Kinemage of the C-alpha trace (Angstrom):
@kinemage 1
@onewidth
@group {chain A} dominant
@subgroup {mainchain}
@vectorlist {calphas} color= white
{ca met a 1} P -26.475 24.745 21.186
{ca val a 2} L -29.159 26.827 19.469
{ca ala a 3} L -28.956 26.763 15.699
{ca lys a 4} L -30.410 29.492 13.518
{ca pro a 5} L -32.524 28.304 10.603
{ca ala a 6} L -30.950 28.514 7.164
{ca pro a 7} L -32.690 30.731 4.611
{ca ala a 8} L -35.157 28.877 2.369
{ca gly a 9} L -33.463 27.437 -0.705
{ca ala a 10} L -29.985 28.040 0.704
{ca leu a 11} L -27.321 25.420 0.304
{ca leu a 12} L -26.323 23.926 3.596
{ca trp a 13} L -22.871 23.178 5.004
{ca gly a 14} L -20.521 21.886 2.314
{ca gly a 15} L -23.087 22.565 -0.418
{ca leu a 16} L -25.381 19.826 0.863
{ca ser a 17} L -29.026 19.846 -0.100
{ca glu a 18} L -31.822 19.744 2.423
{ca gly a 19} L -32.797 16.157 3.236
{ca ala a 20} L -29.368 14.739 2.387
{ca thr a 21} L -27.949 11.866 4.406
{ca val a 22} L -24.200 12.029 4.965
{ca leu a 23} L -21.827 9.599 6.581
{ca val a 24} L -19.482 11.373 8.967
{ca asp a 25} L -16.005 9.903 9.471
{ca thr a 26} L -14.486 9.667 12.947
{ca ala a 27} L -12.482 12.897 13.249
{ca pro a 28} L -15.391 15.364 12.916
{ca trp a 29} L -17.297 13.521 15.666
{ca ile a 30} L -14.275 13.664 17.968
{ca tyr a 31} L -13.740 17.356 17.219
{ca leu a 32} L -17.354 18.090 18.140
{ca leu a 33} L -17.478 15.892 21.244
{ca glu a 34} L -14.173 17.226 22.576
{ca asp a 35} L -14.917 20.813 21.476
{ca his a 36} L -11.578 20.984 19.656
{ca ala a 37} L -10.657 24.685 19.454
{ca glu a 38} L -9.151 24.578 15.964
{ca phe a 39} L -11.138 21.912 14.127
{ca ala a 40} L -14.616 21.788 15.705
{ca pro a 41} L -15.632 25.126 14.122
{ca arg a 42} L -14.917 23.692 10.647
{ca phe a 43} L -17.670 21.135 11.099
{ca leu a 44} L -20.075 23.036 13.356
{ca gly a 45} L -22.371 24.029 10.470
{ca leu a 46} L -22.781 20.375 9.555
{ca phe a 47} L -23.936 19.433 13.033
{ca glu a 48} L -26.145 22.527 13.262
{ca ala a 49} L -27.893 21.591 9.995
{ca ala a 50} L -28.522 18.126 11.442
{ca glu a 51} L -29.832 19.629 14.668
{ca arg a 52} L -32.298 21.701 12.617
{ca gly a 53} L -33.427 18.519 10.860
{ca gln a 54} L -32.199 19.716 7.467
{ca ile a 55} L -29.832 16.787 6.928
{ca gln a 56} L -29.382 13.353 8.431
{ca leu a 57} L -26.060 12.184 9.827
{ca ala a 58} L -24.842 8.601 9.888
{ca leu a 59} L -21.774 6.899 11.302
{ca ser a 60} L -20.218 3.501 10.870
{ca thr a 61} L -19.698 1.101 13.732
{ca val a 62} L -15.970 1.597 13.079
{ca thr a 63} L -16.444 5.270 13.975
{ca leu a 64} L -18.211 4.281 17.174
{ca ala a 65} L -15.254 2.074 18.136
{ca glu a 66} L -12.726 4.761 17.245
{ca val a 67} L -14.568 7.510 19.164
{ca leu a 68} L -14.877 5.354 22.297
{ca thr a 69} L -11.221 4.276 22.261
{ca gly a 70} L -9.874 7.584 23.639
{ca pro a 71} L -12.090 7.719 26.733
{ca phe a 72} L -11.567 4.003 27.457
{ca gln a 73} L -7.813 4.408 27.024
{ca ala a 74} L -7.891 7.271 29.550
{ca gly a 75} L -9.892 5.151 31.995
{ca gln a 76} L -12.961 7.375 31.537
{ca thr a 77} L -15.685 4.770 31.206
{ca ala a 78} L -18.468 7.215 32.099
{ca leu a 79} L -17.329 9.596 29.336
{ca ala a 80} L -17.242 6.716 26.850
{ca lys a 81} L -20.823 5.853 27.815
{ca arg a 82} L -21.917 9.502 27.339
{ca tyr a 83} L -20.313 9.538 23.891
{ca glu a 84} L -22.006 6.253 23.009
{ca val a 85} L -25.391 7.612 24.073
{ca ala a 86} L -24.838 10.861 22.145
{ca leu a 87} L -23.891 8.988 18.977
{ca gly a 88} L -26.909 6.723 19.412
{ca ala a 89} L -29.084 9.603 18.208
{ca tyr a 90} L -27.715 9.139 14.682
{ca gln a 91} L -28.044 6.396 12.094
{ca arg a 92} L -25.446 3.675 12.617
{ca val a 93} L -24.231 1.604 9.708
{ca pro a 94} L -23.241 -1.866 10.912
{ca leu a 95} L -20.211 -3.688 9.567
{ca ser a 96} L -22.212 -6.267 7.634
{ca ala a 97} L -20.795 -8.864 5.251
{ca glu a 98} L -21.869 -6.641 2.339
{ca val a 99} L -20.047 -3.611 3.752
{ca ala a 100} L -16.961 -5.724 4.491
{ca ser a 101} L -16.858 -7.100 0.934
{ca leu a 102} L -17.297 -3.656 -0.588
{ca ala a 103} L -14.640 -2.266 1.769
{ca ala a 104} L -12.183 -4.887 0.546
{ca gln a 105} L -12.828 -3.872 -3.062
{ca leu a 106} L -12.500 -0.160 -2.263
{ca arg a 107} L -9.351 -0.779 -0.248
{ca val a 108} L -7.702 -2.271 -3.327
{ca gln a 109} L -9.167 0.273 -5.755
{ca tyr a 110} L -8.167 3.386 -3.795
{ca arg a 111} L -5.324 1.979 -1.648
{ca leu a 112} L -7.169 2.950 1.519
{ca lys a 113} L -6.465 1.790 5.037
{ca leu a 114} L -9.084 -0.709 6.168
{ca pro a 115} L -10.956 1.715 8.498
{ca asp a 116} L -11.152 4.293 5.696
{ca ala a 117} L -12.387 1.675 3.233
{ca val a 118} L -15.094 0.686 5.736
{ca gln a 119} L -16.138 4.351 6.057
{ca leu a 120} L -16.449 4.697 2.292
{ca ala a 121} L -18.250 1.370 1.918
{ca ser a 122} L -20.661 2.341 4.700
{ca ala a 123} L -21.445 5.627 2.951
{ca leu a 124} L -22.092 3.826 -0.328
{ca gln a 125} L -24.178 1.139 1.407
{ca ile a 126} L -26.685 3.693 2.708
{ca gly a 127} L -26.693 5.782 -0.470
{ca ala a 128} L -25.180 8.778 1.313
{ca ala a 129} L -25.028 12.075 -0.547
{ca ala a 130} L -21.472 12.583 0.737
{ca leu a 131} L -18.769 11.397 3.093
{ca val a 132} L -17.600 14.022 5.583
{ca thr a 133} L -14.039 13.614 6.788
{ca his a 134} L -10.881 15.399 7.815
{ca asp a 135} L -8.740 12.698 6.232
{ca arg a 136} L -6.917 13.427 2.990
{ca asp a 137} L -6.639 9.683 2.242
{ca phe a 138} L -9.976 10.007 0.429
{ca ser a 139} L -8.653 12.465 -2.169
{ca trp a 140} L -8.669 9.873 -4.976
{ca val a 141} L -12.211 8.669 -4.356
{ca gln a 142} L -14.620 9.101 -7.253
{ca gly a 143} L -18.363 8.627 -7.432
{ca leu a 144} L -19.162 10.097 -4.003
{ca pro a 145} L -18.503 13.654 -2.847
{ca val a 146} L -15.957 13.779 -0.034
{ca leu a 147} L -16.402 16.928 2.061
{ca met a 148} L -13.538 18.164 4.213
{ca gly a 149} L -15.027 21.296 5.744
{ca pro a 150} L -14.218 24.903 4.998
């Protein structure tokens, strides 16, 4: 994929500023990796901005597990390995004790499912500028922009 540079001073995908670090939830990664016809285009600008070096993308280890589940479930071990290698190019946020404790608090505060609470806690742990998702469960979250794509 060849990405065109954004004009100087232009806001990037989702209104992000140049240099921002964002944590990307599982669905956008899957859409990109599987070239989902309907949903991949919604997030393409995000991944293009990262490819140009304008923003940094991060993912939680929960996302890694969720992304690899589909290929493993289909018996496609080689595909799972390719996905793992591809995602290795981005910052990974481990499920540390600090993230787990914060996730528990956020789970109660926002009534999130545990994987969603871990995503949010991971974003907060790294000081992300935003959390990118396709999951409406984050609609009540305050204190961190949640970007859903155009």
